C-alpha positions in Angstrom: 0.0 0.0 0.0 1.0 3.6 0.4 3.8 4.8 2.7 2.9 7.6 5.1 1.4 10.5 3.3 1.2 14.0 4.8 -0.8 17.1 3.8 1.1 19.2 1.2 3.2 16.3 0.0 3.7 16.2 -3.8 2.9 13.0 -5.6 4.0 12.2 -9.2 1.6 10.0 -11.0 2.4 7.6 -13.8 0.2 9.3 -16.5 -0.1 13.0 -17.1 -3.2 15.1 -16.4 -4.7 16.5 -19.7 -3.1 19.8 -18.8 0.3 18.1 -19.1 1.3 18.1 -15.4 2.4 14.8 -13.6 2.5 16.4 -10.1 -0.3 16.7 -7.6 -0.5 18.2 -4.1 -2.1 16.2 -1.3 -5.0 18.3 0.1 -7.1 15.7 2.0 -6.3 12.6 4.0 -8.8 9.9 5.1 -10.5 7.0 3.4 -10.2 9.0 0.2 -7.1 11.1 -0.7 -7.7 14.6 -2.1 -5.3 15.8 -4.8 -4.9 19.1 -6.5 -3.1 19.4 -9.9 0.0 21.6 -9.8 -0.6 22.6 -13.4 -4.2 23.7 -13.6 -5.6 23.4 -10.0 -8.1 20.7 -10.8 -9.1 18.7 -7.7 -9.9 15.0 -7.5 -10.6 12.4 -4.8 -9.0 8.9 -5.2 -9.3 5.9 -2.9 -6.1 4.8 -1.2 -6.0 1.7 -3.3 -6.5 3.6 -6.6 -3.8 6.2 -5.6 -1.4 3.3 -4.7 -1.9 1.9 -8.2 -1.3 5.3 -10.0 1.5 6.8 -7.9 5.1 6.8 -9.3 7.0 8.8 -6.6 6.1 10.8 -3.4 8.1 14.0 -2.9 8.3 15.6 0.6 6.6 18.8 1.4 7.7 22.0 -0.3 9.6 24.5 1.9 7.6 27.3 0.4 10.7 29.0 -0.9 12.5 29.3 2.4 16.2 28.7 2.3 18.2 27.4 5.2 20.9 29.9 6.3 
């Protein structure tokens, strides 16, 4: 199944969205996982099983542009 997912993680799916983006932001956790397309902002809900089938890689949260000094 899926490793630990956190809100704001970026997941890269195997097939692109029609807008051309492969990357999605996790917006909801629960029985269903909410995702928002990084390209066009479209939102979808997938079951954990369906997401596990479609996911290619999971990237950690973005640092929102903050650099370590």
